[in-house]
All heavy atoms as a GROMACS GRO file, in nm:
protein
  623
    1MET      N    1   0.102  -1.523   2.135
    1MET     CA    2   0.019  -1.431   2.209
    1MET      C    3  -0.120  -1.430   2.146
    1MET      O    4  -0.133  -1.409   2.028
    1MET     CB    5   0.085  -1.293   2.204
    1MET     CG    6   0.010  -1.189   2.280
    1MET     SD    7   0.085  -1.023   2.277
    1MET     CE    8   0.252  -1.056   2.320
    2SER      N    9  -0.219  -1.451   2.225
    2SER     CA   10  -0.355  -1.452   2.171
    2SER      C   11  -0.401  -1.310   2.144
    2SER      O   12  -0.343  -1.213   2.194
    2SER     CB   13  -0.451  -1.520   2.270
    2SER     OG   14  -0.478  -1.434   2.379
    3ALA      N   15  -0.506  -1.299   2.065
    3ALA     CA   16  -0.560  -1.166   2.031
    3ALA      C   17  -0.610  -1.094   2.155
    3ALA      O   18  -0.613  -0.972   2.159
    3ALA     CB   19  -0.672  -1.181   1.929
    4ARG      N   20  -0.647  -1.169   2.257
    4ARG     CA   21  -0.698  -1.108   2.380
    4ARG      C   22  -0.588  -1.067   2.477
    4ARG      O   23  -0.612  -0.992   2.569
    4ARG     CB   24  -0.795  -1.202   2.450
    4ARG     CG   25  -0.921  -1.223   2.370
    4ARG     CD   26  -1.015  -1.317   2.443
    4ARG     NE   27  -1.134  -1.336   2.365
    4ARG     CZ   28  -1.252  -1.286   2.398
    4ARG    NH1   29  -1.265  -1.217   2.506
    4ARG    NH2   30  -1.355  -1.307   2.321
    5THR      N   31  -0.468  -1.116   2.456
    5THR     CA   32  -0.356  -1.082   2.542
    5THR      C   33  -0.298  -0.948   2.498
    5THR      O   34  -0.262  -0.931   2.384
    5THR     CB   35  -0.245  -1.189   2.535
    5THR    OG1   36  -0.302  -1.314   2.567
    5THR    CG2   37  -0.133  -1.157   2.630
    6LYS      N   38  -0.290  -0.855   2.591
    6LYS     CA   39  -0.234  -0.724   2.557
    6LYS      C   40  -0.082  -0.732   2.564
    6LYS      O   41  -0.025  -0.789   2.655
    6LYS     CB   42  -0.285  -0.618   2.654
    6LYS     CG   43  -0.431  -0.589   2.636
    6LYS     CD   44  -0.473  -0.473   2.718
    6LYS     CE   45  -0.619  -0.444   2.693
    6LYS     NZ   46  -0.664  -0.324   2.757
    7PHE      N   47  -0.018  -0.673   2.465
    7PHE     CA   48   0.127  -0.670   2.460
    7PHE      C   49   0.179  -0.575   2.567
    7PHE      O   50   0.133  -0.463   2.579
    7PHE     CB   51   0.175  -0.624   2.322
    7PHE     CG   52   0.324  -0.609   2.314
    7PHE    CD1   53   0.404  -0.723   2.303
    7PHE    CD2   54   0.383  -0.486   2.318
    7PHE    CE1   55   0.542  -0.712   2.296
    7PHE    CE2   56   0.520  -0.472   2.311
    7PHE     CZ   57   0.601  -0.586   2.301
    8ARG      N   58   0.272  -0.623   2.645
    8ARG     CA   59   0.341  -0.538   2.742
    8ARG      C   60   0.489  -0.566   2.727
    8ARG      O   61   0.535  -0.676   2.751
    8ARG     CB   62   0.295  -0.568   2.884
    8ARG     CG   63   0.366  -0.482   2.987
    8ARG     CD   64   0.305  -0.504   3.125
    8ARG     NE   65   0.385  -0.444   3.229
    8ARG     CZ   66   0.390  -0.315   3.259
    8ARG    NH1   67   0.315  -0.232   3.191
    8ARG    NH2   68   0.465  -0.269   3.355
    9PRO      N   69   0.565  -0.466   2.687
    9PRO     CA   70   0.708  -0.487   2.666
    9PRO      C   71   0.779  -0.514   2.797
    9PRO      O   72   0.736  -0.466   2.902
    9PRO     CB   73   0.755  -0.356   2.603
    9PRO     CG   74   0.652  -0.257   2.640
    9PRO     CD   75   0.523  -0.330   2.659
   10PRO      N   76   0.889  -0.589   2.792
   10PRO     CA   77   0.968  -0.612   2.913
   10PRO      C   78   1.008  -0.478   2.975
   10PRO      O   79   1.053  -0.388   2.906
   10PRO     CB   80   1.090  -0.688   2.862
   10PRO     CG   81   1.048  -0.746   2.731
   10PRO     CD   82   0.946  -0.652   2.674
   11GLY      N   83   0.989  -0.465   3.103
   11GLY     CA   84   1.024  -0.340   3.171
   11GLY      C   85   0.915  -0.236   3.169
   11GLY      O   86   0.925  -0.133   3.233
   12GLY      N   87   0.806  -0.259   3.096
   12GLY     CA   88   0.695  -0.164   3.092
   12GLY      C   89   0.710  -0.061   2.983
   12GLY      O   90   0.812  -0.052   2.916
   13TRP      N   91   0.605   0.019   2.964
   13TRP     CA   92   0.601   0.117   2.856
   13TRP      C   93   0.685   0.240   2.884
   13TRP      O   94   0.712   0.319   2.794
   13TRP     CB   95   0.457   0.158   2.828
   13TRP     CG   96   0.382   0.055   2.753
   13TRP    CD1   97   0.283  -0.024   2.801
   13TRP    CD2   98   0.399   0.017   2.615
   13TRP    NE1   99   0.238  -0.109   2.702
   13TRP    CE2  100   0.307  -0.085   2.588
   13TRP    CE3  101   0.483   0.060   2.514
   13TRP    CZ2  102   0.297  -0.145   2.463
   13TRP    CZ3  103   0.474   0.000   2.389
   13TRP    CH2  104   0.381  -0.102   2.365
   14ASP      N  105   0.729   0.263   3.007
   14ASP     CA  106   0.805   0.384   3.036
   14ASP      C  107   0.942   0.386   2.970
   14ASP      O  108   1.008   0.489   2.963
   14ASP     CB  109   0.818   0.406   3.186
   14ASP     CG  110   0.890   0.293   3.258
   14ASP    OD1  111   0.885   0.179   3.209
   14ASP    OD2  112   0.950   0.320   3.364
   15ARG      N  113   0.986   0.275   2.915
   15ARG     CA  114   1.115   0.268   2.848
   15ARG      C  115   1.099   0.239   2.699
   15ARG      O  116   1.193   0.198   2.633
   15ARG     CB  117   1.202   0.160   2.913
   15ARG     CG  118   1.215   0.179   3.060
   15ARG     CD  119   1.350   0.190   3.119
   15ARG     NE  120   1.459   0.158   3.033
   15ARG     CZ  121   1.569   0.228   3.028
   15ARG    NH1  122   1.581   0.335   3.102
   15ARG    NH2  123   1.669   0.193   2.951
   16TRP      N  124   0.980   0.259   2.646
   16TRP     CA  125   0.951   0.224   2.507
   16TRP      C  126   0.890   0.342   2.434
   16TRP      O  127   0.829   0.430   2.493
   16TRP     CB  128   0.854   0.106   2.502
   16TRP     CG  129   0.919  -0.020   2.549
   16TRP    CD1  130   0.955  -0.048   2.678
   16TRP    CD2  131   0.957  -0.131   2.472
   16TRP    NE1  132   1.014  -0.171   2.684
   16TRP    CE2  133   1.015  -0.225   2.558
   16TRP    CE3  134   0.946  -0.161   2.338
   16TRP    CZ2  135   1.064  -0.346   2.514
   16TRP    CZ3  136   0.994  -0.283   2.294
   16TRP    CH2  137   1.053  -0.373   2.382
   17THR      N  138   0.904   0.339   2.305
   17THR     CA  139   0.845   0.441   2.219
   17THR      C  140   0.776   0.372   2.102
   17THR      O  141   0.827   0.274   2.049
   17THR     CB  142   0.953   0.536   2.164
   17THR    OG1  143   1.017   0.600   2.275
   17THR    CG2  144   0.895   0.640   2.072
   18VAL      N  145   0.664   0.424   2.064
   18VAL     CA  146   0.592   0.374   1.947
   18VAL      C  147   0.613   0.476   1.836
   18VAL      O  148   0.593   0.596   1.857
   18VAL     CB  149   0.442   0.355   1.976
   18VAL    CG1  150   0.367   0.317   1.851
   18VAL    CG2  151   0.422   0.252   2.086
   19VAL      N  152   0.654   0.431   1.720
   19VAL     CA  153   0.677   0.519   1.606
   19VAL      C  154   0.568   0.492   1.504
   19VAL      O  155   0.546   0.377   1.466
   19VAL     CB  156   0.815   0.492   1.542
   19VAL    CG1  157   0.833   0.576   1.417
   19VAL    CG2  158   0.925   0.517   1.643
   20MET      N  159   0.501   0.597   1.462
   20MET     CA  160   0.400   0.583   1.358
   20MET      C  161   0.440   0.667   1.239
   20MET      O  162   0.474   0.784   1.254
   20MET     CB  163   0.263   0.629   1.410
   20MET     CG  164   0.208   0.540   1.519
   20MET     SD  165   0.041   0.587   1.570
   20MET     CE  166   0.076   0.727   1.674
   21CYS      N  167   0.438   0.607   1.122
   21CYS     CA  168   0.467   0.680   0.998
   21CYS      C  169   0.336   0.710   0.929
   21CYS      O  170   0.249   0.623   0.918
   21CYS     CB  171   0.557   0.596   0.908
   21CYS     SG  172   0.721   0.566   0.977
   22LYS      N  173   0.322   0.832   0.885
   22LYS     CA  174   0.199   0.873   0.818
   22LYS      C  175   0.189   0.810   0.679
   22LYS      O  176   0.288   0.764   0.624
   22LYS     CB  177   0.193   1.025   0.809
   22LYS     CG  178   0.192   1.092   0.945
   22LYS     CD  179   0.165   1.241   0.941
   22LYS     CE  180   0.247   1.316   0.841
   22LYS     NZ  181   0.224   1.462   0.847
   23PRO      N  182   0.069   0.807   0.625
   23PRO     CA  183   0.049   0.744   0.493
   23PRO      C  184   0.139   0.798   0.384
   23PRO      O  185   0.184   0.723   0.298
   23PRO     CB  186  -0.098   0.772   0.463
   23PRO     CG  187  -0.163   0.783   0.596
   23PRO     CD  188  -0.059   0.849   0.683
   24ASP      N  189   0.171   0.928   0.387
   24ASP     CA  190   0.258   0.981   0.281
   24ASP      C  191   0.398   0.921   0.289
   24ASP      O  192   0.463   0.903   0.187
   24ASP     CB  193   0.262   1.134   0.282
   24ASP     CG  194   0.326   1.190   0.407
   24ASP    OD1  195   0.279   1.155   0.517
   24ASP    OD2  196   0.421   1.268   0.395
   25ALA      N  197   0.445   0.887   0.410
   25ALA     CA  198   0.576   0.821   0.423
   25ALA      C  199   0.570   0.682   0.360
   25ALA      O  200   0.665   0.639   0.294
   25ALA     CB  201   0.616   0.812   0.569
   26THR      N  202   0.459   0.614   0.378
   26THR     CA  203   0.441   0.482   0.317
   26THR      C  204   0.436   0.496   0.165
   26THR      O  205   0.504   0.423   0.093
   26THR     CB  206   0.312   0.415   0.369
   26THR    OG1  207   0.320   0.404   0.511
   26THR    CG2  208   0.291   0.279   0.309
   27ASP      N  209   0.357   0.591   0.118
   27ASP     CA  210   0.343   0.612  -0.027
   27ASP      C  211   0.477   0.646  -0.093
   27ASP      O  212   0.501   0.608  -0.207
   27ASP     CB  213   0.242   0.724  -0.056
   27ASP     CG  214   0.101   0.690  -0.015
   27ASP    OD1  215   0.071   0.569   0.005
   27ASP    OD2  216   0.019   0.783  -0.003
   28ARG      N  217   0.562   0.718  -0.021
   28ARG     CA  218   0.689   0.762  -0.077
   28ARG      C  219   0.803   0.663  -0.051
   28ARG      O  220   0.918   0.690  -0.085
   28ARG     CB  221   0.724   0.899  -0.019
   28ARG     CG  222   0.624   1.006  -0.063
   28ARG     CD  223   0.634   1.134   0.015
   28ARG     NE  224   0.769   1.187   0.019
   28ARG     CZ  225   0.808   1.279   0.106
   28ARG    NH1  226   0.724   1.326   0.195
   28ARG    NH2  227   0.931   1.323   0.105
   29GLY      N  228   0.771   0.548   0.011
   29GLY     CA  229   0.872   0.446   0.037
   29GLY      C  230   0.973   0.488   0.143
   29GLY      O  231   1.090   0.446   0.137
   30LEU      N  232   0.930   0.566   0.239
   30LEU     CA  233   1.022   0.619   0.340
   30LEU      C  234   1.022   0.543   0.472
   30LEU      O  235   1.104   0.572   0.559
   30LEU     CB  236   0.989   0.766   0.367
   30LEU     CG  237   1.007   0.861   0.249
   30LEU    CD1  238   0.960   1.000   0.286
   30LEU    CD2  239   1.151   0.861   0.203
   31VAL      N  240   0.933   0.448   0.488
   31VAL     CA  241   0.923   0.380   0.617
   31VAL      C  242   1.054   0.309   0.652
   31VAL      O  243   1.108   0.327   0.762
   31VAL     CB  244   0.804   0.282   0.621
   31VAL    CG1  245   0.804   0.201   0.750
   31VAL    CG2  246   0.672   0.359   0.606
   32ARG      N  247   1.107   0.230   0.562
   32ARG     CA  248   1.232   0.159   0.591
   32ARG      C  249   1.348   0.256   0.622
   32ARG      O  250   1.416   0.239   0.722
   32ARG     CB  251   1.270   0.064   0.479
   32ARG     CG  252   1.397  -0.016   0.508
   32ARG     CD  253   1.425  -0.123   0.406
   32ARG     NE  254   1.319  -0.220   0.393
   32ARG     CZ  255   1.304  -0.327   0.472
   32ARG    NH1  256   1.390  -0.348   0.569
   32ARG    NH2  257   1.205  -0.410   0.454
   33PRO      N  258   1.370   0.360   0.540
   33PRO     CA  259   1.477   0.454   0.575
   33PRO      C  260   1.456   0.522   0.710
   33PRO      O  261   1.552   0.545   0.784
   33PRO     CB  262   1.475   0.556   0.462
   33PRO     CG  263   1.412   0.485   0.347
   33PRO     CD  264   1.315   0.388   0.407
   34ILE      N  265   1.332   0.554   0.743
   34ILE     CA  266   1.302   0.615   0.874
   34ILE      C  267   1.339   0.518   0.985
   34ILE      O  268   1.406   0.554   1.083
   34ILE     CB  269   1.154   0.657   0.883
   34ILE    CG1  270   1.128   0.776   0.791
   34ILE    CG2  271   1.115   0.689   1.027
   34ILE    CD1  272   0.981   0.808   0.770
   35LEU      N  273   1.297   0.392   0.972
   35LEU     CA  274   1.327   0.293   1.076
   35LEU      C  275   1.476   0.266   1.085
   35LEU      O  276   1.530   0.246   1.195
   35LEU     CB  277   1.249   0.165   1.051
   35LEU     CG  278   1.097   0.177   1.066
   35LEU    CD1  279   1.030   0.044   1.032
   35LEU    CD2  280   1.059   0.222   1.206
   36GLU      N  281   1.546   0.266   0.971
   36GLU     CA  282   1.691   0.246   0.973
   36GLU      C  283   1.760   0.361   1.044
   36GLU      O  284   1.856   0.342   1.119
   36GLU     CB  285   1.744   0.229   0.831
   36GLU     CG  286   1.706   0.096   0.770
   36GLU     CD  287   1.740   0.086   0.621
   36GLU    OE1  288   1.782   0.188   0.560
   36GLU    OE2  289   1.723  -0.025   0.566
   37TRP      N  290   1.712   0.482   1.022
   37TRP     CA  291   1.768   0.598   1.090
   37TRP      C  292   1.747   0.588   1.241
   37TRP      O  293   1.839   0.610   1.319
   37TRP     CB  294   1.704   0.726   1.033
   37TRP     CG  295   1.755   0.851   1.098
   37TRP    CD1  296   1.874   0.912   1.075
   37TRP    CD2  297   1.686   0.930   1.195
   37TRP    NE1  298   1.885   1.026   1.152
   37TRP    CE2  299   1.770   1.038   1.228
   37TRP    CE3  300   1.563   0.919   1.257
   37TRP    CZ2  301   1.734   1.136   1.320
   37TRP    CZ3  302   1.526   1.016   1.349
   37TRP    CH2  303   1.612   1.122   1.380
   38ILE      N  304   1.626   0.551   1.281
   38ILE     CA  305   1.596   0.535   1.424
   38ILE      C  306   1.681   0.424   1.484
   38ILE      O  307   1.732   0.436   1.596
   38ILE     CB  308   1.445   0.506   1.444
   38ILE    CG1  309   1.363   0.630   1.407
   38ILE    CG2  310   1.415   0.462   1.586
   38ILE    CD1  311   1.215   0.607   1.397
   39ALA      N  312   1.699   0.314   1.409
   39ALA     CA  313   1.777   0.200   1.458
   39ALA      C  314   1.924   0.235   1.480
   39ALA      O  315   1.995   0.162   1.549
   39ALA     CB  316   1.765   0.083   1.361
   40GLY      N  317   1.969   0.345   1.426
   40GLY     CA  318   2.105   0.391   1.453
   40GLY      C  319   2.124   0.439   1.594
   40GLY      O  320   2.236   0.451   1.642
   41THR      N  321   2.013   0.466   1.664
   41THR     CA  322   2.018   0.519   1.800
   41THR      C  323   1.960   0.423   1.902
   41THR      O  324   2.009   0.414   2.014
   41THR     CB  325   1.940   0.652   1.807
   41THR    OG1  326   1.990   0.740   1.707
   41THR    CG2  327   1.952   0.716   1.942
   42VAL      N  328   1.854   0.353   1.866
   42VAL     CA  329   1.785   0.264   1.959
   42VAL      C  330   1.769   0.126   1.898
   42VAL      O  331   1.786   0.108   1.778
   42VAL     CB  332   1.646   0.320   1.999
   42VAL    CG1  333   1.657   0.455   2.066
   42VAL    CG2  334   1.554   0.329   1.878
   43THR      N  335   1.731   0.031   1.979
   43THR     CA  336   1.705  -0.105   1.932
   43THR      C  337   1.557  -0.117   1.898
   43THR      O  338   1.471  -0.090   1.981
   43THR     CB  339   1.740  -0.208   2.040
   43THR    OG1  340   1.878  -0.192   2.073
   43THR    CG2  341   1.715  -0.349   1.992
   44ILE      N  342   1.528  -0.156   1.775
   44ILE     CA  343   1.390  -0.179   1.734
   44ILE      C  344   1.361  -0.327   1.759
   44ILE      O  345   1.429  -0.413   1.707
   44ILE     CB  346   1.368  -0.143   1.586
   44ILE    CG1  347   1.393   0.007   1.566
   44ILE    CG2  348   1.227  -0.183   1.541
   44ILE    CD1  349   1.383   0.053   1.422
   45VAL      N  350   1.260  -0.354   1.843
   45VAL     CA  351   1.232  -0.492   1.880
   45VAL      C  352   1.112  -0.550   1.807
   45VAL      O  353   1.094  -0.671   1.802
   45VAL     CB  354   1.213  -0.509   2.032
   45VAL    CG1  355   1.341  -0.475   2.106
   45VAL    CG2  356   1.099  -0.422   2.083
   46GLN      N  357   1.028  -0.463   1.751
   46GLN     CA  358   0.910  -0.513   1.681
   46GLN      C  359   0.865  -0.410   1.579
   46GLN      O  360   0.866  -0.290   1.606
   46GLN     CB  361   0.795  -0.540   1.779
   46GLN     CG  362   0.671  -0.593   1.713
   46GLN     CD  363   0.560  -0.625   1.813
   46GLN    OE1  364   0.582  -0.622   1.933
   46GLN    NE2  365   0.443  -0.654   1.764
   47VAL      N  366   0.830  -0.456   1.462
   47VAL     CA  367   0.772  -0.370   1.359
   47VAL      C  368   0.639  -0.432   1.320
   47VAL      O  369   0.631  -0.553   1.295
   47VAL     CB  370   0.863  -0.360   1.235
   47VAL    CG1  371   0.795  -0.281   1.125
   47VAL    CG2  372   0.997  -0.298   1.272
   48GLN      N  373   0.536  -0.352   1.319
   48GLN     CA  374   0.404  -0.401   1.283
   48GLN      C  375   0.337  -0.297   1.194
   48GLN      O  376   0.328  -0.181   1.230
   48GLN     CB  377   0.320  -0.425   1.409
   48GLN     CG  378   0.183  -0.478   1.381
   48GLN     CD  379   0.107  -0.511   1.510
   48GLN    OE1  380   0.163  -0.507   1.619
   48GLN    NE2  381  -0.019  -0.541   1.496
   49GLU      N  382   0.292  -0.340   1.078
   49GLU     CA  383   0.220  -0.251   0.988
   49GLU      C  384   0.072  -0.262   1.019
   49GLU      O  385   0.017  -0.372   1.026
   49GLU     CB  386   0.246  -0.289   0.843
   49GLU     CG  387   0.185  -0.192   0.746
   49GLU     CD  388   0.224  -0.222   0.603
   49GLU    OE1  389   0.337  -0.267   0.579
   49GLU    OE2  390   0.138  -0.200   0.516
   50VAL      N  391   0.008  -0.148   1.037
   50VAL     CA  392  -0.133  -0.144   1.073
   50VAL      C  393  -0.204  -0.044   0.983
   50VAL      O  394  -0.152   0.064   0.957
   50VAL     CB  395  -0.150  -0.100   1.220
   50VAL    CG1  396  -0.297  -0.089   1.258
   50VAL    CG2  397  -0.078  -0.195   1.314
   51VAL      N  398  -0.319  -0.080   0.934
   51VAL     CA  399  -0.404   0.012   0.859
   51VAL      C  400  -0.520   0.048   0.952
   51VAL      O  401  -0.596  -0.040   0.994
   51VAL     CB  402  -0.455  -0.052   0.728
   51VAL    CG1  403  -0.548   0.044   0.656
   51VAL    CG2  404  -0.338  -0.093   0.640
   52VAL      N  405  -0.528   0.174   0.986
   52VAL     CA  406  -0.630   0.217   1.081
   52VAL      C  407  -0.761   0.250   1.010
   52VAL      O  408  -0.762   0.284   0.893
   52VAL     CB  409  -0.583   0.338   1.164
   52VAL    CG1  410  -0.464   0.302   1.250
   52VAL    CG2  411  -0.552   0.457   1.076
   53THR      N  412  -0.867   0.242   1.086
   53THR     CA  413  -1.000   0.277   1.035
   53THR      C  414  -1.030   0.423   1.066
   53THR      O  415  -0.964   0.485   1.151
   53THR     CB  416  -1.108   0.189   1.099
   53THR    OG1  417  -1.114   0.220   1.240
   53THR    CG2  418  -1.080   0.041   1.080
   54ALA      N  419  -1.128   0.477   1.000
   54ALA     CA  420  -1.170   0.615   1.027
   54ALA      C  421  -1.211   0.629   1.174
   54ALA      O  422  -1.181   0.730   1.238
   54ALA     CB  423  -1.284   0.655   0.935
   55ARG      N  424  -1.276   0.530   1.228
   55ARG     CA  425  -1.319   0.534   1.368
   55ARG      C  426  -1.199   0.543   1.464
   55ARG      O  427  -1.201   0.618   1.560
   55ARG     CB  428  -1.403   0.410   1.399
   55ARG     CG  429  -1.459   0.408   1.538
   55ARG     CD  430  -1.548   0.289   1.557
   55ARG     NE  431  -1.600   0.289   1.692
   55ARG     CZ  432  -1.691   0.209   1.736
   55ARG    NH1  433  -1.744   0.120   1.654
   55ARG    NH2  434  -1.733   0.214   1.858
   56GLN      N  435  -1.094   0.466   1.433
   56GLN     CA  436  -0.974   0.471   1.517
   56GLN      C  437  -0.907   0.608   1.509
   56GLN      O  438  -0.859   0.661   1.610
   56GLN     CB  439  -0.876   0.362   1.475
   56GLN     CG  440  -0.922   0.223   1.510
   56GLN     CD  441  -0.836   0.116   1.445
   56GLN    OE1  442  -0.805   0.124   1.328
   56GLN    NE2  443  -0.800   0.016   1.524
   57ILE      N  444  -0.905   0.666   1.390
   57ILE     CA  445  -0.845   0.798   1.374
   57ILE      C  446  -0.923   0.901   1.455
   57ILE      O  447  -0.865   0.982   1.527
   57ILE     CB  448  -0.841   0.838   1.225
   57ILE    CG1  449  -0.744   0.748   1.150
   57ILE    CG2  450  -0.804   0.986   1.209
   57ILE    CD1  451  -0.753   0.759   1.000
   58LEU      N  452  -1.054   0.898   1.445
   58LEU     CA  453  -1.136   0.993   1.520
   58LEU      C  454  -1.120   0.974   1.670
   58LEU      O  455  -1.115   1.071   1.745
   58LEU     CB  456  -1.283   0.980   1.479
   58LEU     CG  457  -1.314   1.028   1.338
   58LEU    CD1  458  -1.457   0.994   1.300
   58LEU    CD2  459  -1.288   1.177   1.324
   59ALA      N  460  -1.110   0.849   1.716
   59ALA     CA  461  -1.090   0.824   1.859
   59ALA      C  462  -0.954   0.878   1.903
   59ALA      O  463  -0.942   0.939   2.010
   59ALA     CB  464  -1.101   0.675   1.888
   60HIS      N  465  -0.853   0.859   1.822
   60HIS     CA  466  -0.718   0.903   1.857
   60HIS      C  467  -0.710   1.055   1.865
   60HIS      O  468  -0.643   1.110   1.952
   60HIS     CB  469  -0.617   0.850   1.754
   60HIS     CG  470  -0.477   0.889   1.782
   60HIS    ND1  471  -0.402   0.829   1.880
   60HIS    CD2  472  -0.398   0.985   1.726
   60HIS    CE1  473  -0.282   0.885   1.883
   60HIS    NE2  474  -0.277   0.979   1.790
   61TYR      N  475  -0.776   1.124   1.774
   61TYR     CA  476  -0.769   1.270   1.768
   61TYR      C  477  -0.890   1.339   1.831
   61TYR      O  478  -0.909   1.459   1.813
   61TYR     CB  479  -0.752   1.316   1.624
   61TYR     CG  480  -0.615   1.288   1.569
   61TYR    CD1  481  -0.594   1.186   1.478
   61TYR    CD2  482  -0.505   1.361   1.612
   61TYR    CE1  483  -0.468   1.158   1.429
   61TYR    CE2  484  -0.378   1.335   1.564
   61TYR     CZ  485  -0.360   1.234   1.472
   61TYR     OH  486  -0.235   1.207   1.425
   62ALA      N  487  -0.969   1.268   1.909
   62ALA     CA  488  -1.090   1.324   1.968
   62ALA      C  489  -1.061   1.451   2.048
   62ALA      O  490  -1.134   1.550   2.037
   62ALA     CB  491  -1.161   1.221   2.055
   63ASP      N  492  -0.955   1.449   2.127
   63ASP     CA  493  -0.923   1.566   2.207
   63ASP      C  494  -0.888   1.686   2.120
   63ASP      O  495  -0.924   1.800   2.151
   63ASP     CB  496  -0.811   1.537   2.306
   63ASP     CG  497  -0.682   1.491   2.238
   63ASP    OD1  498  -0.691   1.430   2.129
   63ASP    OD2  499  -0.574   1.515   2.293
   64MET      N  500  -0.822   1.662   2.008
   64MET     CA  501  -0.787   1.772   1.918
   64MET      C  502  -0.910   1.825   1.845
   64MET      O  503  -0.921   1.944   1.819
   64MET     CB  504  -0.681   1.727   1.817
   64MET     CG  505  -0.549   1.689   1.880
   64MET     SD  506  -0.475   1.820   1.980
   64MET     CE  507  -0.441   1.943   1.858
   65LEU      N  508  -1.002   1.735   1.812
   65LEU     CA  509  -1.124   1.779   1.745
   65LEU      C  510  -1.206   1.871   1.835
   65LEU      O  511  -1.267   1.966   1.787
   65LEU     CB  512  -1.208   1.658   1.701
   65LEU     CG  513  -1.145   1.574   1.590
   65LEU    CD1  514  -1.227   1.447   1.567
   65LEU    CD2  515  -1.132   1.654   1.462
   66GLU      N  516  -1.204   1.844   1.965
   66GLU     CA  517  -1.276   1.930   2.059
   66GLU      C  518  -1.214   2.069   2.067
   66GLU      O  519  -1.282   2.165   2.099
   66GLU     CB  520  -1.275   1.866   2.199
   66GLU     CG  521  -1.359   1.740   2.208
   66GLU     CD  522  -1.347   1.672   2.343
   66GLU    OE1  523  -1.291   1.732   2.437
   66GLU    OE2  524  -1.394   1.558   2.355
   67LEU      N  525  -1.085   2.079   2.036
   67LEU     CA  526  -1.015   2.207   2.046
   67LEU      C  527  -0.990   2.274   1.910
   67LEU      O  528  -0.924   2.376   1.903
   67LEU     CB  529  -0.878   2.185   2.114
   67LEU     CG  530  -0.884   2.128   2.255
   67LEU    CD1  531  -0.743   2.098   2.304
   67LEU    CD2  532  -0.954   2.224   2.349
   68GLN      N  533  -1.046   2.217   1.803
   68GLN     CA  534  -1.013   2.267   1.670
   68GLN      C  535  -1.045   2.414   1.651
   68GLN      O  536  -0.979   2.483   1.573
   68GLN     CB  537  -1.077   2.182   1.562
   68GLN     CG  538  -1.228   2.189   1.558
   68GLN     CD  539  -1.284   2.097   1.453
   68GLN    OE1  540  -1.213   2.049   1.367
   68GLN    NE2  541  -1.412   2.072   1.460
   69HIS      N  542  -1.144   2.466   1.724
   69HIS     CA  543  -1.177   2.608   1.711
   69HIS      C  544  -1.059   2.697   1.752
   69HIS      O  545  -1.047   2.808   1.705
   69HIS     CB  546  -1.300   2.642   1.795
   69HIS     CG  547  -1.277   2.627   1.942
   69HIS    ND1  548  -1.278   2.504   2.004
   69HIS    CD2  549  -1.251   2.718   2.040
   69HIS    CE1  550  -1.253   2.519   2.134
   69HIS    NE2  551  -1.236   2.649   2.157
   70ARG      N  552  -0.969   2.648   1.834
   70ARG     CA  553  -0.853   2.725   1.880
   70ARG      C  554  -0.746   2.736   1.769
   70ARG      O  555  -0.658   2.820   1.777
   70ARG     CB  556  -0.789   2.661   2.002
   70ARG     CG  557  -0.877   2.666   2.122
   70ARG     CD  558  -0.802   2.613   2.241
   70ARG     NE  559  -0.886   2.616   2.360
   70ARG     CZ  560  -0.843   2.584   2.479
   70ARG    NH1  561  -0.717   2.546   2.496
   70ARG    NH2  562  -0.923   2.588   2.582
   71PHE      N  563  -0.752   2.648   1.671
   71PHE     CA  564  -0.649   2.643   1.570
   71PHE      C  565  -0.691   2.708   1.438
   71PHE      O  566  -0.612   2.716   1.346
   71PHE     CB  567  -0.608   2.497   1.543
   71PHE     CG  568  -0.555   2.432   1.667
   71PHE    CD1  569  -0.633   2.342   1.738
   71PHE    CD2  570  -0.428   2.463   1.715
   71PHE    CE1  571  -0.584   2.281   1.852
   71PHE    CE2  572  -0.379   2.402   1.830
   71PHE     CZ  573  -0.457   2.313   1.898
   72ARG      N  574  -0.813   2.753   1.429
   72ARG     CA  575  -0.858   2.819   1.307
   72ARG      C  576  -0.799   2.958   1.298
   72ARG      O  577  -0.803   3.035   1.391
   72ARG     CB  578  -1.011   2.827   1.305
   72ARG     CG  579  -1.074   2.691   1.285
   72ARG     CD  580  -1.219   2.705   1.244
   72ARG     NE  581  -1.272   2.573   1.225
   72ARG     CZ  582  -1.374   2.524   1.294
   72ARG    NH1  583  -1.436   2.597   1.383
   72ARG    NH2  584  -1.418   2.402   1.271
   73SER      N  585  -0.744   2.987   1.183
   73SER     CA  586  -0.683   3.117   1.162
   73SER      C  587  -0.789   3.220   1.129
   73SER      O  588  -0.882   3.193   1.054
   73SER     CB  589  -0.582   3.107   1.049
   73SER     OG  590  -0.534   3.236   1.018
   74THR      N  591  -0.773   3.339   1.184
   74THR     CA  592  -0.866   3.448   1.151
   74THR      C  593  -0.809   3.536   1.041
   74THR      O  594  -0.876   3.622   0.989
   74THR     CB  595  -0.894   3.535   1.276
   74THR    OG1  596  -0.769   3.582   1.327
   74THR    CG2  597  -0.968   3.455   1.381
   75SER      N  598  -0.683   3.512   1.006
   75SER     CA  599  -0.621   3.592   0.900
   75SER      C  600  -0.646   3.528   0.765
   75SER      O  601  -0.682   3.412   0.754
   75SER     CB  602  -0.471   3.605   0.924
   75SER     OG  603  -0.412   3.477   0.921
   76ALA      N  604  -0.625   3.606   0.662
   76ALA     CA  605  -0.644   3.556   0.525
   76ALA      C  606  -0.534   3.456   0.492
   76ALA      O  607  -0.421   3.469   0.539
   76ALA     CB  608  -0.640   3.671   0.427
   77PRO      N  609  -0.566   3.354   0.412
   77PRO     CA  610  -0.463   3.257   0.376
   77PRO      C  611  -0.352   3.323   0.296
   77PRO      O  612  -0.372   3.419   0.225
   77PRO     CB  613  -0.538   3.154   0.290
   77PRO     CG  614  -0.673   3.209   0.264
   77PRO     CD  615  -0.694   3.328   0.352
   78ILE      N  616  -0.234   3.268   0.312
   78ILE     CA  617  -0.116   3.320   0.242
   78ILE      C  618  -0.105   3.259   0.105
   78ILE      O  619  -0.123   3.146   0.085
   78ILE     CB  620   0.012   3.294   0.323
   78ILE    CG1  621   0.004   3.366   0.454
   78ILE    CG2  622   0.135   3.334   0.246
   78ILE    CD1  623   0.117   3.337   0.550
   0.00000   0.00000   0.00000
């Protein structure tokens, strides 16, 4: 598959799930156990490790950044 070819799973995306493990899971060596646990229920057909850029993170969470004022607590921290 060339870099310009977009991956489309057989049957389309409506029958697929993408699992992302956060950096702390990677740091703690939990990615494999997490995937093994998931594989007990579903078939994993592809695993790809990706390191995202700050720009990709901001693009992914852009909608949440626009709403961040709704999540700020007005109470004192516990």
